[in-house]
Structures are given as C-alpha cells and as structure tokens.
C-alpha positions in Angstrom: -0.1 0.2 0.1 1.6 3.5 -1.0 0.6 7.1 -0.8 -0.5 9.7 1.8 -3.1 10.6 4.4 -3.4 14.2 6.0 -4.2 13.5 9.6 -5.5 16.0 11.6 -3.4 14.9 15.1 -5.5 15.3 18.2 -3.5 16.9 21.1 -1.3 14.8 23.7 0.1 12.4 21.4 3.4 12.6 20.1 4.1 12.2 15.7 5.3 9.1 16.1 2.3 7.8 18.3 0.1 8.2 15.5 2.6 7.0 13.3 1.9 3.6 15.7 -1.8 4.3 15.4 -2.1 4.2 11.5 0.2 0.8 11.0 -1.8 -1.0 13.5 -5.1 0.2 11.6 -3.3 -0.5 8.3 -1.5 -3.8 9.4 1.4 -2.3 7.5 5.0 -1.6 9.0 6.6 1.2 6.3 4.9 4.2 7.5 6.4 7.4 8.8 5.6 11.2 9.0 7.1 14.4 7.5 7.4 17.2 10.1 7.0 16.9 14.1 4.4 18.2 16.3 5.1 18.4 19.5 2.0 16.1 21.6 0.3 20.0 22.7 0.1 20.6 19.1 -3.2 19.2 16.6 -3.5 19.8 13.0 -2.0 19.0 9.7 0.4 15.4 10.3 1.3 14.1 6.9 1.3 10.4 6.8 3.8 8.6 4.5 3.0 4.9 3.4 5.1 2.4 1.8 7.2 3.8 -1.2 6.0 7.2 -0.4 8.2 7.0 2.6 11.4 8.2 -0.1 9.6 11.3 -0.7 10.2 12.4 3.1 12.5 15.4 2.2 10.5 16.7 -0.4 7.5 16.6 2.6 9.4 18.0 5.1 10.5 21.1 3.1 7.2 22.8 2.8 6.4 25.8 4.3 4.0 25.9 7.0 0.9 27.5 8.6 -0.5 27.7 12.3 -2.6 28.9 15.0 -1.2 29.3 18.2 -2.2 31.1 21.1 0.5 32.7 23.5 0.0 33.1 27.2 1.6 36.3 28.5 3.4 36.9 31.7 4.4 33.1 32.4 7.8 31.9 31.4 8.6 28.1 31.3 12.0 25.8 31.0 9.7 24.6 27.4 8.5 27.6 26.0 5.1 26.0 26.3 2.2 25.2 28.9 3.4 21.8 29.6 6.8 23.0 30.7 8.2 24.1 34.5 7.2 27.6 35.6 10.6 29.5 35.3 8.8 33.1 36.1 5.6 34.7 36.4 5.8 38.3 35.9 2.9 41.1 35.5 1.4 41.6 31.4 -1.0 44.9 32.5 1.4 47.3 30.2 1.2 45.3 27.1 -1.5 46.5 24.6 -2.8 45.3 21.6 -0.8 47.7 19.3 2.1 46.7 21.0 1.9 43.2 20.2 0.9 44.4 16.5 4.1 46.2 16.6 5.9 43.6 18.2 4.7 40.7 15.7 6.1 43.3 12.1 10.1 42.7 13.6 10.0 39.2 12.8 8.4 39.1 9.5 11.2 38.1 7.2 14.3 36.4 7.0 15.3 35.9 10.8 17.8 33.8 12.6 16.3 31.5 15.6 17.9 29.8 18.1 16.1 26.1 18.1 14.5 25.3 21.7 16.0 22.2 24.1 12.6 20.4 23.6 13.2 19.8 19.5 14.2 16.7 17.8 17.3 18.7 16.0 20.6 16.3 16.8 23.3 17.1 18.6 26.4 14.6 18.5 24.1 12.1 17.4 21.5 12.9 20.3 18.0 14.8 19.7 17.6 17.8 22.0 14.6 17.2 23.9 16.4 13.6 25.1 18.9 15.9 26.2 16.9 18.2 28.0 15.1 15.5 29.9 17.9 14.5 31.3 18.1 17.8 32.6 21.1 19.3 30.0 21.3 22.6 28.4 23.6 22.7 25.3 25.3 25.4 23.2 23.1 25.9 20.0 23.2 27.6 16.9 21.2 30.2 15.3 19.3 29.1 12.4 17.8 31.1 9.4 14.0 31.0 8.9 11.7 32.9 7.0 8.6 34.4 8.3 5.9 35.2 5.3 2.9 36.6 7.8 2.5 37.1 11.6 -0.5 38.6 12.8 -3.2 38.9 15.8 -6.3 37.3 15.5 -8.0 37.8 19.3 -6.1 39.8 22.2 -7.8 39.0 25.8 -5.1 39.2 28.0 -3.5 37.2 29.2 -4.1 35.5 25.9 -3.1 36.6 22.5 -4.1 34.4 19.7 -2.1 34.6 16.4 -1.3 33.5 13.2 2.0 32.7 11.3 3.0 31.7 7.8 6.5 30.4 7.6 9.3 28.3 5.9 10.4 24.7 7.4 12.7 24.9 10.5 10.1 28.0 12.1 9.7 26.7 15.9 5.9 28.8 16.9 6.9 27.8 20.7 10.5 29.6 20.2 8.6 32.5 18.4 6.3 33.1 21.2 9.0 33.0 23.8 10.7 35.6 21.9 8.0 37.8 21.1 7.8 37.7 25.0 11.0 39.0 25.8 10.7 41.6 23.2 7.3 42.8 25.2 9.0 42.8 28.6 6.7 40.4 30.2 7.5 36.7 29.0 5.4 34.5 27.3 4.8 31.2 26.3 2.7 29.2 23.5 -0.7 27.3 25.6 -2.4 26.0 22.0 -0.9 25.2 18.8 -2.8 24.2 15.7 -1.0 23.8 12.4 -3.5 24.6 9.7 -1.4 23.7 6.3 1.5 22.1 4.8 2.8 23.0 1.7 -0.8 22.4 -0.2 -2.2 20.0 2.0 -4.7 22.4 4.3 -6.7 21.7 7.7 -10.2 21.7 6.0 -8.3 18.4 3.6 -7.0 16.2 6.9 -9.1 13.4 8.8 -9.1 12.6 12.6 -7.4 9.9 13.7 -10.4 8.2 15.0 -11.9 8.1 11.5 -8.9 7.5 9.5 -9.2 4.3 6.9 -7.8 3.3 3.7 -10.1 5.3 2.1 -8.6 8.4 3.2 -5.3 7.4 1.4 -3.7 9.4 -1.5 -2.0 8.6 -4.3 1.4 9.8 -4.1 2.9 10.9 -6.3 -0.5 12.5 -7.8 
C-alpha cells in the first residue's frame, strides 16, 4: 500500500504515536511522518505510506502555517504551557498595538535558536532527549523565514495569532521571543497547524476516523 494521508493530529499524542496508530489500523510497517508536531500541538500531519516514505525530504521541506495562543507573563523551561514554570511576570502594560508592532519585527528572514525541546540532533542525540536529562547545550542560530504574522484575538493574558513560515521555524521559540520583547515573558499554550505545503486542515481526517479510503496516491 503506497500513498499519503493527511491526519488532523489530536493533542496529547506524539507524531510517532500517530504513526503507530496508522500502522496498526492498516496492518503495515512502512509508515512515517513528514514534520514533527509536539504532543501539545494539533493539526495537519502528513503520513507517508510504503514507497512514498522516500519522499520525506520533499514533504518536510514544505512551508507551514499555524494558529497558536500565547500566554503573556508566564515563562517556562520548554517555552510552552506544559513545561516547568520559571517566572511569573506582570503583563498589564502590554497593549494590542504593542503586540501588533512586535509581531512585525519578526516578519521576514530571521535567525532563530532552536529550543532545547526539539528533535534536532546534537552529537547524535535529540535535543529533547538531552533536555529530559536536565542538560542544556549550546545551539547555533538557524535562518528561517516568516512570511506573515498577525494577531487574531487579544484577551490578556491570551494572544491568539497566525503565522506562515518556512520549514524549521519553531512556534514555541517565536512565542518566547515575542514575550521577551514585550517585557513580560510568554509561553505557547495552544498550537494548531493549519497547512503543510498544499495540504490544508480542511482536507485532513481525524485519526479515529482514518481508514484506507483516506489514502491519496503520491506522486499525484
């Protein structure tokens, strides 16, 4: 069985958990995913089946789009709401206009330091594996591109926004950096991937509803 499936990943599962679920559902081993989503995150996860797994690089290289919620005044060790709280700070001085102006500073080509809780390998070890051991290692900034970044809803301490970006851009790190510029710190409390290349959330299927009828041929 060859092809791809566009799954709407539920919160609380790793991307590998979704792969395992698809393997069991289809009773096949050669299944992979293109582009990791954190357990906190939901949304578009491209699943590769059979011969289509060899197109991993093509799929992982697609641009992405997300909707996410930032919680102002809360800094954690993972840059998201599931991490250990490092600091609580006042955020009452932050206005809608300040948020919009700060967002614009990140649009375009920027350099971003990958978070410790990421799948990047350093000396053969995933960063998240090192982080679980309590280690923090030096990470080199990486060039990424943000095509658009805008405010959807401002109800302090919650800031809902959308972002369209190149591969390799970490929404959690973006949220942390925005919070730092706003002077109150922040972490991501919700994240939803709405697009991977040409694949939209509207065309995805919930994991519990997935079956063979949702497999698309690839190359198309």
